[in-house]
N, C-alpha and C positions, 0 to 999 in steps of 0.2 A: 416623450419621442414626439408628442404633438407640437410642442412648442419648437423644437428644431425643425420638423417637417415644414410646418407653416411659415416659421420665419425665414428659413433657406427659400420656400418659394415665394414668399412675397417679394424678399430683397432681390431676387433674380428677375423678377417680373418688374420691379422698379428699375432695374439696370438694362430693362428691354431686351431681355434674353428671351428667345423663342418660348412660346409654352411648352411645346413638346420636350425641348432640352430642360428647361426650368423644373417641371414636373418629374423628369427622370432623375436628374441631378438631386433634387431634394429627397426623393424615396430612396436612392443609393446612399446617400449620405447619412440618412437616417438609420438605415439597415446597418450601417458600419460603426454607428456611435451606440448601437442598442445591443442587447444581448443575443442578437442572431449574426453577429458581425460574422461568425465562423461559417455560416450557413446562408451563403448569399444565394445558392442554386434556388431558394425559396422565389427570389425575385423573378426569374423566366418562368418558373412552374406557374406562379399566380398569375402572369402577364398571359401565358398561352391558354390557361384555363379560362380567364376572364373573357377573351376575345373569340373563343369558340362557341359561340351561341348563334343559333339560327336566326334569332330575332334581327341581330345587327346586320343580316345580309341586304335588309332594307335600304340601308344608309346608302352604299355606292350606287344604287339605283335610282333614288331620288335626286342625289347628286348629278347623275348622269342626266337625268330627265330635265332638270334645270340647265345643263349646258347645251344640251340639245335644242330646248326652246330658244336661245340666245343665238343658235347657230343656223335656224332655219326660217328664221325672221317671222317667228310668230309673235315676237314682242311688238313689232309695228302694226301688225294686225290689231291686235288687242288694244292697242293706244288709239288706232283709227277709229275703232267701234266705239269707244267710251267718249272720244272727243265728239263724234257724232251725236252721241246721246246726251251728254251734259255739258257741252263745250260752250253752250249759249248762255250758262248760268254766270252770274257774278262771279269774278274771279275763275272763269270757267276752266282754263287749262290747269288750274291748282285742284279743282274738283275732278277733272280728267285723270290727273297724276294719282289721286287717292282710289279712284275706281280702277284704274288699271291695275295697280298693285293688289286690290282684293281679286281681281280675276285671275291675274298671274300667280298670286298665291296658292290657288288651287290646283296649281301644276308643279311649281318648283318647290314651293315651301322653305324657301332659303332667303334670307334677308340681304345677303351678300350678292346673291344672283339678281335680286330685285334693283339693287342700288347700281350694280355695274351694267345690267343688261337694260332693263327700263329707263334707268337714270340717264344713261346717255341720251335716249330719245327725247325723254320728258324735258330735260334741262336745256337742250338744243331748241325744243319747239318753244317753250316758255321764253327764252331770251328772245327768239326771233319775233315773238308777238309782242314783246315790250317789257316782259316783267323782269323785276330786278335779278340779277344772277345769284345772289345771296339767298333770296326767299326761293328762288327755283330749286336751289339744292337743299335746303333746309326742309321744304315741304317732301321731297324725293326721299330724304333719309328718314322723315318721320312717317311716312306712309309704309315705309319698306319693313316697319315693326309688323306689318300685319302678316307679311309672309309666313314666318314660323309659327303662326297661331292657326291659320286656316288649313286643313288638311289638304294633301299630305305635308307632314313637317317632320324633316330630320331630327330637331331638338326633342319632339314629343316621342319618337321612336326610342331615342336614348334614354329618355326618362321613364318610360314604360319599362324598358329592359332594367334600369335600376332599381325602380320601385315595385316591379314585379306585379305590374298591371298590365290589363289587355291594350294593345296597340289601337284596335278599333275603338275601344272606350275613350282613350286618350284624343284621338282624332275626333270623334264626335262632340267631346268636351270643348275643343279649341274652337269650333265652328261659329257658334254664338259670340263667345269674346272677341273673335276676329272680326266679325261684322261690326260689333258695337265701337271697336277702335276705328273703324272705317267711318263710322257714321258721325263719331264724335269729332274726328279730324274735319269731316265735311261741315259739322255744325261750326265747327272755330273758323273755319276759311269763309264761311257764310256770315257769320257775325263781323269778322274783320272787313269783309268786304263792303259792309255798312259805313264804316268810318274812314275807308281808305280806297282811292281810286285805283281800279285794276282794269287792264284791257279787255276788252268784250269783243264778240265775234257774233255772227248771224246764227240764228237758231238753224239747224239743219232740218231740211225737209223730211218726210215720212221716206220718200224714195231715197236719199241720200243714207238715212239710218239703215233701211234695208239693205242697202248696196253694201255698206261696210260689215253689217252682220253676215251677209253672204261671202263677201269676200273673205272673212276671217272665220266662217262658222266652225270650222274643223278645229281651230284654236279654241273656240268659246265653249264648245261643249267638252273640251277635255276634261275640265274640272269636274263636271256632272258623271261623265264615265268613270273616273278615276275613284271618285267617293261613292257613287252610286254602287259599283261592282263590290266594293267594301261592305256597304251597308246591307245589300240584300245577298250578300253570302256567295257572291260568284268566286272570288279571291278573297284570300286574306291580306292582311295590310302589308305582310312582306312581298307577295305575290304582286300586288298594285304598284309596286317599283317597278317590278319587270313590265307589266301592262302599261306604266307611264312611258318607259323607254321605247317600247315597241310602237306606241301611238305616235311620239314624236317623231320617230323614225319614217312612219307612214306617212305624216303631215309633209314632213320634209321632201319626201319622195313626191308627194301629190303635187306641191306646191313647186318642185323642180327647184329648191334652193338648198337641199342637203348635197354638198359634194363630199368627195373621199376626203380632201383637206379639212374641212370643217368637222367633219366626222371623227377623224382620226385626232383633231384638236380636243374636241369635247371628250374623247376617250382618255388623251392623257392627262388632262386638266382633272377629271374625275379619279384617275390612278393617284395623282398626286395629293389629291385633298382627302380623298380615302385613306391613304396610307398615313398622313399626317394623323386625322382622328382616330385610326386603330392605335397607333402608338401611344397616344394620350389617353384613349381608353385602357390600354394594356398596363400602362405604368399607374393610372390612377386605382386599377384593382389590386395591384401590390400595396397602393398607398392606403387602400380601404382596410386592408388585412392589417397593417400596421396599427391603424386607428383602433379596430376592433381589438387588438391584443394589448392595447394600452387602455382599453375600455374609455376613449374619449366621448363617444356619444353618452354612455351613462354619467359621465362626470358632467358634461353640458347640460344633460337633463335635470340633473340635481341643483346644479347653479341656477338654471333658469326658474325652476320651482321656487327656490329660495328667493329670487327676485320677484317674482308675480305667479298667482294661481289663475290670474284672469286670462281667458282665452282671447278677448279682445285685445287687451295690452300687449298679450305675447304677439298676436298679429301684427300690430302697428310696428313693434321691434323688428318681427322678422321683415316686413316691408321694407325698412329703413335699411337693414343689413343687407339683403339681397340686391337693392338698387346701389348701394354703395359698392357692392361686391361686383355688380355689372359694370360699373363705370372704370374699371382697371382690369377685369379679367372677362374673357370671353364666354359666351354661354355654355358651348361644350364642356372645356375643362372645369368651369363653375359647377356645373350639374354635378360631373364625375366626383368632383371633390367633396361639395356641400350635400347631395342626397343621401348618401350612406350615412352620413354624421347626423343629419338633422330627422330622418326618418323616425327613430325611436321617439325622438322628442314631439314630432308631430302625431305619432299615434299615442302617446300620452297625454296629448291635450284633446284627444278625440276628434282630430281634424282629418277630413276625407283626403285620401292620398292622390286621388284624381283633381281634387279642387286645388290641395298644394301644388300639383304639377303646373296647373295653369297659372297660379300665382306665379310661381318661380318663373316660368318660361316668359311672361310679360315683364316681369320685375327685371330680369337680365336682359330682355331686348331693349327695355328703354334705356340700357347702358350703351347700346351701340350708337345712340344718336346723343349721348350725354358726355359733354368734355369733362377731361382733357384726354380721355384714350379711347372714345367711342369710334370704333374702325368705321362705322358707317359714315362718319363726318369725314375721314381721310379719303374715302373712296369717293364721295360726292365732290369734294374739293379737288380731286384730281380730274375726275370725269367732267365736271362742269367748268374747270379752270377758273374756281374762285379761291380768293384766299381764305384760309382755314380760318382766322379770327373773325371774317365777316359771316362764314356759315355758322361758327358757334354762337354769335350773338343773335342771328336769325333765327335759329331753332330751338333758343331758350323758351319763347313765350308758347312754343307749339308742343312743350313738354307737359303743359297744364292739361289738355284733353286726355293725354296718356296716362297721367296719375289720376286723374279723375276715374278713368275706367278701371285702373289697377284697384283702387279703393272699393270700388263698386263691387267689383269680382270677389275682392278680399271679404267683404263684411256682408255680401248677399249670394252664398254660395250655390244657391239654385240656378243663378244665372250660368253656372259650369255644369252642374251634374243633373239638371233638367233633360236636356236632350239625350244624353247616353242613357239614363235611367228610363227614359220613354220607349226607347228603340230596343235596347239590350237588356233592360230590366234593372231593378235595383240591386246593388250589390250586397252579398251576404256579410 
């Protein structure tokens, strides 16, 4: 069953069939060729049971928050503040690009929202200042990787649901890795600026920095409010999604930039994205049931242990596998397929599930900036009106700092587990 399931799914993906249709077709076909072909009612039963989980209600709210950020002009305010703060450095607007993504990540938690929302502003500003369009687009897609690591994060909510972990713990585990990715990209840009001439701009005065901070104050404190409310127990991680939406609406009203048209546009976009994600989740639950019946996780564990008993070797193989999957399959369906299959193997090697979740999150995220299927590359090429081939060549060296952080997180698990253990206490 596993061969039919994965073979059909991969074949459909290579034929560019949409993920939601590919995963559903592969699941139904596998049922029809199995011993359960006369009991197709199992599919809708598993689908309905799978999505009927309270923790998944956070997903549409965080998607909505990201859409509202783009509709209320908050992205421009974040960019203006970051520009006043670090724009005078060598390759200043590239540093602004990265810093803006780190701030915006604390609100939306979605790489696609970063590419589409901030990307349009960042690429336009960099082109006007004399940066090469391909470099501007490449640094935009590389920095968008930060979004789904720094909480709140849609991907981490889904992983917490699949791995039966606390959403709060996963959010805290992603904070330090997200900051490390941002710092690594900033260091890369700084080193590159030593060997290449980039446009420069004057240092902003203290008054100008204060002015942009005041102008965007409500937007800048949004991440602190959302994360702080979770950490101090005022709201659950699911309720934080509602808080984020209400705060974004309040900001839009205060800035007088939220119109009925933009609000309903954000609402309709959220409904469409949520529907697609929930369909994928529902089919993946049925897929997971099939794999469990076929004992695929146990067979995979036996095969892996026969290959190596070393945890370090296993982690290296796991990294290669995750990154390769991330190059051809988006993060949400990849997690839904892989997590139930790999968790028994992770437990057998004694790897912390929270640690594994962050490794998988970053490994799959690197895929959005990796040719040939990286969705982020297509978005920035369209937004920045740059040829796809040029963006691809420009982004390749920027993958080095991303892989460096991924390796660090993999072999130094304390970088992931320290903060959640400190605030929430060690897991039993």
